[in-house]
DOGUZA-170295 format. One record per atom (N, C-alpha, C): chain; atom name; x, y, z. Coordinates in pm, 1 decimal. Atoms other than C-alpha are relative to their C-alpha. Example, Ala and Ser with C-alpha at 12.3 -4.5 7.8 and 13.67 -1.06 7.14 Angstrom:
# DOGUZA-170295
<mol=A; atom=N; c1=89.0; c2=-119.0; c3=0.0>;
<mol=A; atom=CA; c1=1230.0; c2=-450.0; c3=780.0>;
<mol=A; atom=C; c1=90.0; c2=120.0; c3=0.0>;
<mol=A; atom=N; c1=-82.0; c2=-119.0; c3=-6.0>;
<mol=A; atom=CA; c1=1367.0; c2=-106.0; c3=714.0>;
<mol=A; atom=C; c1=-77.0; c2=109.0; c3=73.0>;
***
This chain:
# DOGUZA-170295
<mol=A; atom=N; c1=98.3; c2=-92.9; c3=-17.3>;
<mol=A; atom=CA; c1=-11.8; c2=-33.1; c3=-19.1>;
<mol=A; atom=C; c1=113.2; c2=147.0; c3=69.5>;
<mol=A; atom=N; c1=-116.1; c2=-104.2; c3=-24.1>;
<mol=A; atom=CA; c1=309.1; c2=238.3; c3=93.9>;
<mol=A; atom=C; c1=-20.2; c2=51.1; c3=-220.2>;
<mol=A; atom=N; c1=-29.6; c2=-62.8; c3=120.0>;
<mol=A; atom=CA; c1=372.6; c2=248.8; c3=-349.9>;
<mol=A; atom=C; c1=-152.2; c2=66.3; c3=-32.5>;
<mol=A; atom=N; c1=91.4; c2=-54.6; c3=27.2>;
<mol=A; atom=CA; c1=44.4; c2=384.3; c3=-358.5>;
<mol=A; atom=C; c1=23.8; c2=163.1; c3=-18.8>;
<mol=A; atom=N; c1=-57.9; c2=-124.4; c3=39.7>;
<mol=A; atom=CA; c1=191.6; c2=720.6; c3=-280.1>;
<mol=A; atom=C; c1=103.3; c2=28.1; c3=-45.8>;
<mol=A; atom=N; c1=-120.8; c2=-6.6; c3=81.0>;
<mol=A; atom=CA; c1=485.0; c2=745.4; c3=-477.9>;
<mol=A; atom=C; c1=-22.0; c2=-27.1; c3=-130.7>;
<mol=A; atom=N; c1=18.1; c2=56.9; c3=116.6>;
<mol=A; atom=CA; c1=536.3; c2=723.4; c3=-852.5>;
<mol=A; atom=C; c1=-9.7; c2=-100.1; c3=-68.2>;
<mol=A; atom=N; c1=39.3; c2=114.7; c3=38.5>;
<mol=A; atom=CA; c1=495.3; c2=346.6; c3=-857.3>;
<mol=A; atom=C; c1=-123.8; c2=-64.9; c3=57.3>;
<mol=A; atom=N; c1=140.5; c2=-4.2; c3=-36.6>;
<mol=A; atom=CA; c1=144.6; c2=378.3; c3=-773.7>;
<mol=A; atom=C; c1=-32.0; c2=-75.7; c3=-75.0>;
<mol=A; atom=N; c1=38.3; c2=81.7; c3=120.7>;
<mol=A; atom=CA; c1=26.8; c2=157.1; c3=-1076.3>;
<mol=A; atom=C; c1=106.0; c2=-161.4; c3=47.8>;
<mol=A; atom=N; c1=-14.4; c2=142.0; c3=-56.6>;
<mol=A; atom=CA; c1=251.6; c2=-117.7; c3=-947.2>;
<mol=A; atom=C; c1=13.8; c2=-51.3; c3=130.9>;
<mol=A; atom=N; c1=63.9; c2=50.0; c3=-128.5>;
<mol=A; atom=CA; c1=139.2; c2=-90.9; c3=-606.9>;
<mol=A; atom=C; c1=-142.2; c2=-86.4; c3=-45.4>;
<mol=A; atom=N; c1=108.9; c2=93.6; c3=45.0>;
<mol=A; atom=CA; c1=-204.4; c2=-182.4; c3=-762.3>;
<mol=A; atom=C; c1=-53.9; c2=-104.6; c3=27.4>;
<mol=A; atom=N; c1=-52.2; c2=114.1; c3=63.2>;
<mol=A; atom=CA; c1=-86.3; c2=-427.5; c3=-939.0>;
<mol=A; atom=C; c1=88.1; c2=-112.7; c3=106.3>;
<mol=A; atom=N; c1=-11.5; c2=114.1; c3=-111.1>;
<mol=A; atom=CA; c1=68.6; c2=-591.6; c3=-632.8>;
<mol=A; atom=C; c1=-97.7; c2=-40.0; c3=116.2>;
<mol=A; atom=N; c1=80.2; c2=-39.6; c3=-74.1>;
<mol=A; atom=CA; c1=-217.4; c2=-531.4; c3=-447.4>;
<mol=A; atom=C; c1=-85.7; c2=-116.3; c3=-34.6>;
<mol=A; atom=N; c1=53.5; c2=114.4; c3=60.5>;
<mol=A; atom=CA; c1=-412.9; c2=-735.4; c3=-683.2>;
<mol=A; atom=C; c1=59.9; c2=-95.8; c3=-1.7>;
<mol=A; atom=N; c1=-65.0; c2=168.7; c3=0.1>;
<mol=A; atom=CA; c1=-199.9; c2=-1026.1; c3=-692.0>;
<mol=A; atom=C; c1=-40.6; c2=-52.5; c3=141.9>;
<mol=A; atom=N; c1=-7.7; c2=50.7; c3=-127.5>;
<mol=A; atom=CA; c1=-181.5; c2=-1056.6; c3=-346.9>;
<mol=A; atom=C; c1=-100.1; c2=-54.5; c3=68.9>;
<mol=A; atom=N; c1=112.9; c2=72.3; c3=-31.6>;
<mol=A; atom=CA; c1=-549.1; c2=-1078.4; c3=-273.0>;
<mol=A; atom=C; c1=-16.8; c2=-105.9; c3=-107.0>;
<mol=A; atom=N; c1=42.8; c2=138.7; c3=96.3>;
<mol=A; atom=CA; c1=-593.9; c2=-1280.3; c3=-578.5>;
<mol=A; atom=C; c1=55.5; c2=-148.0; c3=49.4>;
<mol=A; atom=N; c1=-92.2; c2=130.4; c3=-52.8>;
<mol=A; atom=CA; c1=-316.9; c2=-1541.0; c3=-462.5>;
<mol=A; atom=C; c1=-98.6; c2=-39.0; c3=141.3>;
<mol=A; atom=N; c1=44.9; c2=59.6; c3=-173.2>;
<mol=A; atom=CA; c1=-508.3; c2=-1490.4; c3=-69.6>;
<mol=A; atom=C; c1=-126.1; c2=-76.3; c3=-27.6>;
<mol=A; atom=N; c1=151.8; c2=107.8; c3=70.0>;
<mol=A; atom=CA; c1=-875.4; c2=-1584.7; c3=-261.0>;
<mol=A; atom=C; c1=17.7; c2=-176.0; c3=-16.6>;
<mol=A; atom=N; c1=10.6; c2=172.6; c3=62.5>;
<mol=A; atom=CA; c1=-732.1; c2=-1920.7; c3=-401.3>;
<mol=A; atom=C; c1=57.6; c2=-12.4; c3=60.8>;
<mol=A; atom=N; c1=-58.0; c2=72.7; c3=-68.6>;
<mol=A; atom=CA; c1=-523.0; c2=-2021.4; c3=-112.1>;
<mol=A; atom=C; c1=-111.9; c2=-2.9; c3=81.8>;
<mol=A; atom=N; c1=131.1; c2=53.5; c3=-81.6>;
<mol=A; atom=CA; c1=-856.1; c2=-1949.1; c3=137.7>;
<mol=A; atom=C; c1=-96.5; c2=-62.5; c3=-38.6>;
<mol=A; atom=N; c1=107.8; c2=41.6; c3=76.0>;
<mol=A; atom=CA; c1=-1060.3; c2=-2103.2; c3=-138.6>;
<mol=A; atom=C; c1=36.2; c2=-187.1; c3=21.6>;
<mol=A; atom=N; c1=-99.6; c2=87.1; c3=-21.6>;
<mol=A; atom=CA; c1=-792.4; c2=-2397.3; c3=-152.2>;
<mol=A; atom=C; c1=-12.3; c2=-122.2; c3=115.3>;
<mol=A; atom=N; c1=-30.0; c2=30.6; c3=-192.2>;
<mol=A; atom=CA; c1=-723.5; c2=-2474.5; c3=209.9>;
<mol=A; atom=C; c1=-90.0; c2=-35.7; c3=47.8>;
<mol=A; atom=N; c1=149.4; c2=-6.3; c3=-104.8>;
<mol=A; atom=CA; c1=-1060.4; c2=-2377.5; c3=351.4>;
<mol=A; atom=C; c1=-102.2; c2=-109.9; c3=-48.0>;
<mol=A; atom=N; c1=135.1; c2=73.3; c3=109.2>;
<mol=A; atom=CA; c1=-1282.5; c2=-2558.0; c3=124.5>;
<mol=A; atom=C; c1=8.9; c2=-161.3; c3=-70.9>;
<mol=A; atom=N; c1=-27.0; c2=147.9; c3=150.0>;
<mol=A; atom=CA; c1=-1145.0; c2=-2791.1; c3=-143.9>;
<mol=A; atom=C; c1=140.7; c2=-87.8; c3=54.2>;
<mol=A; atom=N; c1=-101.8; c2=87.4; c3=-1.7>;
<mol=A; atom=CA; c1=-811.2; c2=-2965.4; c3=10.6>;
<mol=A; atom=C; c1=-35.3; c2=-104.7; c3=138.7>;
<mol=A; atom=N; c1=108.2; c2=63.1; c3=-102.3>;
<mol=A; atom=CA; c1=-854.4; c2=-3202.6; c3=270.0>;
<mol=A; atom=C; c1=162.5; c2=8.5; c3=131.8>;
<mol=A; atom=N; c1=-135.2; c2=-96.4; c3=-111.0>;
<mol=A; atom=CA; c1=-642.9; c2=-3021.4; c3=546.4>;
<mol=A; atom=C; c1=-40.5; c2=-4.7; c3=99.5>;
<mol=A; atom=N; c1=70.0; c2=12.5; c3=-108.5>;
<mol=A; atom=CA; c1=-657.9; c2=-2981.8; c3=880.1>;
<mol=A; atom=C; c1=-126.2; c2=163.6; c3=10.3>;
<mol=A; atom=N; c1=55.2; c2=-116.8; c3=-5.2>;
<mol=A; atom=CA; c1=-730.6; c2=-2651.9; c3=771.9>;
<mol=A; atom=C; c1=-182.1; c2=20.2; c3=-72.1>;
<mol=A; atom=N; c1=110.0; c2=-2.9; c3=56.0>;
<mol=A; atom=CA; c1=-1045.3; c2=-2742.7; c3=607.2>;
<mol=A; atom=C; c1=-140.4; c2=5.2; c3=88.9>;
<mol=A; atom=N; c1=70.3; c2=3.5; c3=-44.7>;
<mol=A; atom=CA; c1=-1361.3; c2=-2636.9; c3=727.0>;
<mol=A; atom=C; c1=-72.6; c2=-109.9; c3=33.7>;
<mol=A; atom=N; c1=126.0; c2=152.9; c3=-28.4>;
<mol=A; atom=CA; c1=-1544.1; c2=-2984.2; c3=730.6>;
<mol=A; atom=C; c1=84.3; c2=-75.7; c3=76.4>;
<mol=A; atom=N; c1=-50.7; c2=111.5; c3=-105.0>;
<mol=A; atom=CA; c1=-1263.8; c2=-3142.3; c3=951.3>;
<mol=A; atom=C; c1=-29.3; c2=107.3; c3=150.4>;
<mol=A; atom=N; c1=-5.8; c2=-73.4; c3=-110.0>;
<mol=A; atom=CA; c1=-1392.0; c2=-2929.0; c3=1222.2>;
<mol=A; atom=C; c1=-110.5; c2=5.4; c3=107.4>;
<mol=A; atom=N; c1=173.4; c2=35.4; c3=-57.5>;
<mol=A; atom=CA; c1=-1657.0; c2=-3005.3; c3=1476.5>;
<mol=A; atom=C; c1=-116.6; c2=186.7; c3=-4.2>;
<mol=A; atom=N; c1=86.1; c2=-120.8; c3=-2.5>;
<mol=A; atom=CA; c1=-1929.7; c2=-2756.4; c3=1552.0>;
<mol=A; atom=C; c1=13.1; c2=92.9; c3=182.5>;
<mol=A; atom=N; c1=43.6; c2=-110.9; c3=-98.3>;
<mol=A; atom=CA; c1=-1821.7; c2=-2617.0; c3=1905.8>;
<mol=A; atom=C; c1=57.5; c2=133.7; c3=-28.4>;
<mol=A; atom=N; c1=26.2; c2=-109.6; c3=101.6>;
<mol=A; atom=CA; c1=-1754.3; c2=-2256.9; c3=1936.0>;
<mol=A; atom=C; c1=105.7; c2=48.6; c3=-36.4>;
<mol=A; atom=N; c1=-150.0; c2=-88.6; c3=130.0>;
<mol=A; atom=CA; c1=-1368.1; c2=-2219.8; c3=1822.6>;
<mol=A; atom=C; c1=-44.3; c2=-33.7; c3=-78.6>;
<mol=A; atom=N; c1=-28.9; c2=77.1; c3=108.0>;
<mol=A; atom=CA; c1=-1449.8; c2=-2441.5; c3=1560.2>;
<mol=A; atom=C; c1=-113.3; c2=121.1; c3=-44.6>;
<mol=A; atom=N; c1=82.6; c2=-49.3; c3=91.1>;
<mol=A; atom=CA; c1=-1743.7; c2=-2224.1; c3=1443.7>;
<mol=A; atom=C; c1=83.4; c2=191.8; c3=-16.0>;
<mol=A; atom=N; c1=-72.8; c2=-140.9; c3=77.3>;
<mol=A; atom=CA; c1=-1508.3; c2=-1873.3; c3=1461.3>;
<mol=A; atom=C; c1=59.4; c2=-30.6; c3=-86.8>;
<mol=A; atom=N; c1=-79.3; c2=76.6; c3=134.9>;
<mol=A; atom=CA; c1=-1269.8; c2=-2096.1; c3=1258.9>;
<mol=A; atom=C; c1=-81.1; c2=42.2; c3=-75.0>;
<mol=A; atom=N; c1=52.4; c2=69.2; c3=104.2>;
<mol=A; atom=CA; c1=-1536.6; c2=-2157.3; c3=1026.1>;
<mol=A; atom=C; c1=-61.3; c2=121.2; c3=-29.4>;
<mol=A; atom=N; c1=35.6; c2=-110.4; c3=89.5>;
<mol=A; atom=CA; c1=-1673.4; c2=-1760.4; c3=1009.3>;
<mol=A; atom=C; c1=127.8; c2=59.6; c3=-64.0>;
<mol=A; atom=N; c1=-143.7; c2=-104.1; c3=33.6>;
<mol=A; atom=CA; c1=-1332.4; c2=-1593.1; c3=995.6>;
<mol=A; atom=C; c1=84.4; c2=-90.3; c3=-170.9>;
<mol=A; atom=N; c1=-7.6; c2=61.5; c3=130.9>;
<mol=A; atom=CA; c1=-1263.2; c2=-1857.4; c3=679.7>;
<mol=A; atom=C; c1=-81.0; c2=34.6; c3=-113.8>;
<mol=A; atom=N; c1=56.2; c2=-56.9; c3=52.0>;
<mol=A; atom=CA; c1=-1550.0; c2=-1753.4; c3=557.8>;
<mol=A; atom=C; c1=-26.1; c2=181.5; c3=-82.9>;
<mol=A; atom=N; c1=-43.0; c2=-166.0; c3=16.3>;
<mol=A; atom=CA; c1=-1511.2; c2=-1351.5; c3=608.5>;
<mol=A; atom=C; c1=115.3; c2=2.0; c3=-57.5>;
<mol=A; atom=N; c1=-134.6; c2=-2.8; c3=61.1>;
<mol=A; atom=CA; c1=-1174.7; c2=-1382.2; c3=461.5>;
<mol=A; atom=C; c1=4.3; c2=-29.9; c3=-176.8>;
<mol=A; atom=N; c1=-13.0; c2=1.1; c3=146.6>;
<mol=A; atom=CA; c1=-1314.2; c2=-1484.2; c3=98.8>;
<mol=A; atom=C; c1=-71.0; c2=147.6; c3=-64.1>;
<mol=A; atom=N; c1=25.0; c2=-153.3; c3=24.5>;
<mol=A; atom=CA; c1=-1498.6; c2=-1153.4; c3=42.4>;
<mol=A; atom=C; c1=113.5; c2=113.0; c3=11.5>;
<mol=A; atom=N; c1=-100.7; c2=-118.0; c3=7.1>;
<mol=A; atom=CA; c1=-1218.9; c2=-958.4; c3=186.7>;
<mol=A; atom=C; c1=86.4; c2=-3.9; c3=-45.7>;
<mol=A; atom=N; c1=-77.1; c2=25.4; c3=143.0>;
<mol=A; atom=CA; c1=-1002.9; c2=-1111.8; c3=-31.3>;
<mol=A; atom=C; c1=-8.1; c2=14.0; c3=-94.2>;
<mol=A; atom=N; c1=34.4; c2=-111.1; c3=154.7>;
<mol=A; atom=CA; c1=-1201.0; c2=-1024.6; c3=-345.8>;
<mol=A; atom=C; c1=-9.6; c2=122.1; c3=22.4>;
<mol=A; atom=N; c1=34.0; c2=-123.0; c3=-8.2>;
<mol=A; atom=CA; c1=-1291.2; c2=-682.0; c3=-230.9>;
<mol=A; atom=C; c1=165.6; c2=89.7; c3=45.3>;
<mol=A; atom=N; c1=-94.2; c2=-37.1; c3=16.5>;
<mol=A; atom=CA; c1=-893.3; c2=-595.3; c3=-200.5>;
<mol=A; atom=C; c1=40.5; c2=-54.8; c3=-173.9>;
<mol=A; atom=N; c1=-65.2; c2=34.4; c3=100.0>;
<mol=A; atom=CA; c1=-876.1; c2=-798.0; c3=-531.7>;
<mol=A; atom=C; c1=-51.3; c2=146.6; c3=-72.9>;
<mol=A; atom=N; c1=40.3; c2=-100.8; c3=80.9>;
<mol=A; atom=CA; c1=-1113.4; c2=-556.1; c3=-679.7>;
<mol=A; atom=C; c1=53.7; c2=144.7; c3=12.6>;
<mol=A; atom=N; c1=-79.2; c2=-132.2; c3=-20.2>;
<mol=A; atom=CA; c1=-973.6; c2=-249.3; c3=-569.1>;
<mol=A; atom=C; c1=146.3; c2=17.7; c3=-69.6>;
<mol=A; atom=N; c1=-160.5; c2=-24.9; c3=46.8>;
<mol=A; atom=CA; c1=-634.3; c2=-347.9; c3=-670.7>;
<mol=A; atom=C; c1=-38.1; c2=29.7; c3=-134.1>;
<mol=A; atom=N; c1=9.9; c2=-0.6; c3=120.5>;
<mol=A; atom=CA; c1=-769.8; c2=-404.2; c3=-1018.9>;
<mol=A; atom=C; c1=-72.8; c2=172.9; c3=-4.5>;
<mol=A; atom=N; c1=50.6; c2=-111.3; c3=23.1>;
<mol=A; atom=CA; c1=-986.6; c2=-73.3; c3=-1034.1>;
<mol=A; atom=C; c1=91.7; c2=113.0; c3=38.6>;
<mol=A; atom=N; c1=-72.0; c2=-123.7; c3=-61.8>;
<mol=A; atom=CA; c1=-723.8; c2=174.6; c3=-863.7>;
<mol=A; atom=C; c1=139.6; c2=-34.8; c3=-112.4>;
<mol=A; atom=N; c1=-107.5; c2=49.8; c3=91.6>;
<mol=A; atom=CA; c1=-470.1; c2=-40.1; c3=-1122.4>;
<mol=A; atom=C; c1=-24.9; c2=77.5; c3=-139.7>;
<mol=A; atom=N; c1=1.3; c2=-50.3; c3=134.1>;
<mol=A; atom=CA; c1=-670.9; c2=67.1; c3=-1423.8>;
<mol=A; atom=C; c1=-66.4; c2=177.6; c3=-18.2>;
<mol=A; atom=N; c1=49.5; c2=-202.2; c3=-66.0>;
<mol=A; atom=CA; c1=-780.0; c2=453.1; c3=-1237.1>;
<mol=A; atom=C; c1=162.4; c2=53.9; c3=-46.0>;
<mol=A; atom=N; c1=-165.3; c2=-36.1; c3=19.2>;
<mol=A; atom=CA; c1=-336.3; c2=499.1; c3=-1227.6>;
<mol=A; atom=C; c1=-7.1; c2=-37.7; c3=-181.3>;
<mol=A; atom=N; c1=-62.8; c2=13.1; c3=119.3>;
<mol=A; atom=CA; c1=-357.4; c2=365.5; c3=-1583.0>;
<mol=A; atom=C; c1=-19.3; c2=59.1; c3=-120.6>;
<mol=A; atom=N; c1=87.9; c2=-91.5; c3=55.0>;
<mol=A; atom=CA; c1=-637.4; c2=512.5; c3=-1767.2>;
<mol=A; atom=C; c1=-97.6; c2=116.5; c3=36.6>;
<mol=A; atom=N; c1=58.1; c2=-144.7; c3=-72.6>;
<mol=A; atom=CA; c1=-705.2; c2=867.0; c3=-1648.2>;
<mol=A; atom=C; c1=-127.0; c2=27.7; c3=-82.7>;
<mol=A; atom=N; c1=144.1; c2=-35.9; c3=25.5>;
<mol=A; atom=CA; c1=-1079.9; c2=995.5; c3=-1678.0>;
<mol=A; atom=C; c1=6.9; c2=115.0; c3=-106.8>;
<mol=A; atom=N; c1=-16.5; c2=-152.3; c3=112.3>;
<mol=A; atom=CA; c1=-1170.5; c2=1237.7; c3=-1997.1>;
<mol=A; atom=C; c1=54.0; c2=102.9; c3=88.7>;
<mol=A; atom=N; c1=-45.1; c2=-115.4; c3=-2.0>;
<mol=A; atom=CA; c1=-1021.4; c2=1559.9; c3=-1949.1>;
<mol=A; atom=C; c1=71.0; c2=22.1; c3=110.2>;
<mol=A; atom=N; c1=-104.8; c2=30.1; c3=-85.0>;
<mol=A; atom=CA; c1=-788.9; c2=1443.3; c3=-1637.5>;
<mol=A; atom=C; c1=164.9; c2=-55.6; c3=-15.6>;
<mol=A; atom=N; c1=-201.7; c2=48.9; c3=33.8>;
<mol=A; atom=CA; c1=-358.1; c2=1488.0; c3=-1689.2>;
<mol=A; atom=C; c1=30.3; c2=-65.1; c3=119.6>;
<mol=A; atom=N; c1=-89.8; c2=79.4; c3=-110.2>;
<mol=A; atom=CA; c1=-144.5; c2=1240.4; c3=-1486.2>;
<mol=A; atom=C; c1=118.7; c2=94.1; c3=81.1>;
***
């Protein structure tokens, strides 16, 4: 995020987008697909496991929002709006 305030803001936006995409893929695969201890189907329904399940589910839209914001800001930095100078 620090790159957003430098001349390398497009690189910062691409870095944010790529890292959030990787987090999204990692989260989907390890929490919902792969048969690992991190898969939510391998947990009981006690309080601690409910918290784990909730945070695993919440991380997906958070990563998606970060990825979309990175893409949006990269597009914004690369293609100025009509009449705007960079």
